[in-house]
C-alpha positions as CSV (number, residue, x, y, z in Angstrom):
1,X,-84.8,-199.8,17.7
2,X,-88.1,-200.4,16.2
3,X,-90.6,-198.0,14.7
4,X,-92.8,-199.4,17.1
5,X,-90.5,-199.0,20.0
6,X,-90.0,-194.9,18.6
7,X,-93.7,-194.9,18.3
8,X,-94.6,-196.4,22.2
9,X,-92.1,-193.9,23.7
10,X,-93.3,-190.6,21.6
11,X,-96.8,-192.1,23.0
12,X,-95.7,-192.7,26.5
13,X,-93.8,-188.9,27.0
14,X,-96.9,-187.3,25.6
15,X,-99.5,-189.2,27.7
16,X,-96.8,-188.2,30.7
17,X,-96.7,-184.8,30.0
18,X,-100.6,-184.2,29.5
19,X,-101.0,-186.4,32.5
20,X,-103.5,-188.9,31.5
21,X,-103.4,-192.3,33.0
22,X,-103.4,-195.2,30.7
23,X,-107.2,-195.5,31.5
24,X,-107.5,-191.8,30.1
25,X,-105.5,-192.4,26.9
26,X,-107.6,-195.5,26.4
27,X,-110.7,-194.1,26.9
28,X,-110.1,-191.0,24.8
29,X,-109.0,-193.1,21.9
30,X,-111.6,-194.8,22.1
31,X,-113.7,-191.4,21.6
32,X,-112.3,-192.3,18.0
33,X,-112.0,-195.4,17.5
34,X,-115.0,-198.6,17.6
35,X,-114.2,-198.9,20.5
36,X,-111.6,-197.7,23.7
37,X,-108.2,-199.3,24.3
38,X,-107.9,-201.4,28.0
39,X,-104.7,-200.2,29.9
40,X,-102.7,-202.7,29.2
41,X,-103.0,-202.4,25.3
42,X,-102.0,-198.6,25.8
43,X,-98.8,-199.9,28.1
44,X,-98.0,-202.3,25.3
45,X,-98.5,-199.3,23.1
46,X,-96.5,-197.5,25.0
47,X,-93.5,-201.0,25.1
48,X,-93.6,-200.8,21.4
49,X,-95.4,-204.4,21.4
50,X,-97.8,-203.6,19.3
51,X,-98.2,-202.7,15.2
52,X,-100.6,-199.6,14.4
53,X,-102.9,-199.2,11.9
54,X,-103.3,-195.7,10.3
55,X,-106.7,-194.8,12.1
56,X,-105.0,-195.8,15.4
57,X,-102.0,-193.9,14.8
58,X,-104.9,-190.9,13.6
59,X,-106.8,-191.4,16.6
60,X,-103.5,-191.7,19.0
61,X,-102.3,-187.9,17.7
62,X,-105.7,-186.7,18.7
63,X,-105.9,-188.2,22.0
64,X,-102.9,-186.5,22.7
65,X,-103.0,-183.2,20.9
66,X,-100.3,-183.8,18.5
67,X,-99.8,-184.8,14.8
68,X,-98.7,-188.0,13.2
69,X,-95.0,-187.4,12.2
70,X,-94.3,-186.3,16.3
71,X,-95.4,-190.0,16.9
72,X,-93.1,-191.2,14.7
73,X,-90.2,-189.0,16.2
74,X,-86.9,-191.4,17.2
75,X,-83.9,-190.0,19.7
76,X,-81.0,-190.9,19.0
77,X,-80.5,-194.9,17.7
78,X,-81.1,-195.9,14.1
79,X,-85.0,-197.3,13.5
80,X,-84.9,-200.9,12.3
81,X,-87.5,-201.8,9.6
82,X,-87.9,-205.4,8.7
83,X,-86.0,-205.2,5.7
84,X,-82.9,-203.0,6.9
85,X,-81.7,-200.4,9.5
86,X,-82.3,-196.9,8.4
87,X,-79.7,-194.1,10.2
88,X,-81.5,-191.9,12.5
89,X,-80.3,-189.0,9.9
90,X,-82.1,-191.3,6.9
91,X,-85.5,-191.9,9.2
92,X,-85.9,-188.1,9.9
93,X,-85.3,-186.9,6.3
94,X,-88.0,-189.9,5.3
95,X,-90.0,-188.3,7.9
96,X,-89.9,-184.6,7.2
97,X,-89.1,-184.6,3.2
98,X,-91.1,-185.5,0.7
99,X,-89.7,-184.7,-2.2
100,X,-85.5,-185.0,-2.1
101,X,-85.8,-180.9,-3.5
102,X,-88.9,-179.6,-1.5
103,X,-88.2,-177.2,0.9
104,X,-89.7,-177.7,4.3
105,X,-92.8,-175.9,5.1
106,X,-93.1,-173.6,7.9
107,X,-94.4,-176.0,10.9
108,X,-91.9,-178.9,10.0
109,X,-88.5,-176.5,10.2
110,X,-90.4,-175.0,13.7
111,X,-90.3,-179.5,14.8
112,X,-87.0,-179.8,13.4
113,X,-85.9,-176.7,15.5
114,X,-87.6,-177.2,18.6
115,X,-86.2,-181.0,18.5
116,X,-82.4,-179.6,17.9
117,X,-83.0,-176.8,20.5
118,X,-84.7,-179.6,22.9
119,X,-81.5,-181.7,22.3
120,X,-78.8,-178.9,23.1
121,X,-80.7,-178.1,25.9
122,X,-80.7,-181.4,27.2
123,X,-76.4,-181.5,27.4
124,X,-74.7,-181.7,30.7
125,X,-72.3,-178.7,29.4
126,X,-74.5,-176.8,28.7
127,X,-76.7,-177.3,32.2
128,X,-73.4,-176.8,34.1
129,X,-72.2,-173.3,31.4
130,X,-76.0,-171.8,33.0
131,X,-75.0,-172.6,36.5
132,X,-71.5,-171.0,35.9
133,X,-73.4,-167.9,34.2
134,X,-75.8,-168.0,37.6
135,X,-73.4,-167.9,39.9
136,X,-71.0,-165.5,37.8
137,X,-74.4,-163.0,38.5
138,X,-74.6,-163.5,42.1
139,X,-70.9,-162.4,43.1
140,X,-71.5,-159.7,40.7
141,X,-74.4,-158.8,42.3
142,X,-77.2,-155.8,40.6
143,X,-76.2,-153.7,38.1
144,X,-75.9,-150.2,39.2
């Protein structure tokens, strides 16, 4: 997956979570940039079909009430850069670590933890265990 596609997926996800239309996000970006983005420009961004300037990434983070690093979050695929493919783990380290021995600050640790929790909670086996637990509670009846 190209880095632009990873950013696009995050834009689409965040826009949907905030219940913004393509047009509404484009208009919100206009408050931070010289002019609003068209519906088509937002759609192209979400599909990973455009590169982003630093100003655009900043405006997107502000309009979507997130951080710039959160826009770069990638799921399970390696990231394709023009010179080479970067593993998901290496890509994550690039985003979260400035130096190898520098510890994560509290916010970065929280972002990593929340992402990891989200991945665990989305696993089908965990969902099955939760259903089994609910059924067991119903069979056992109220505690008394």
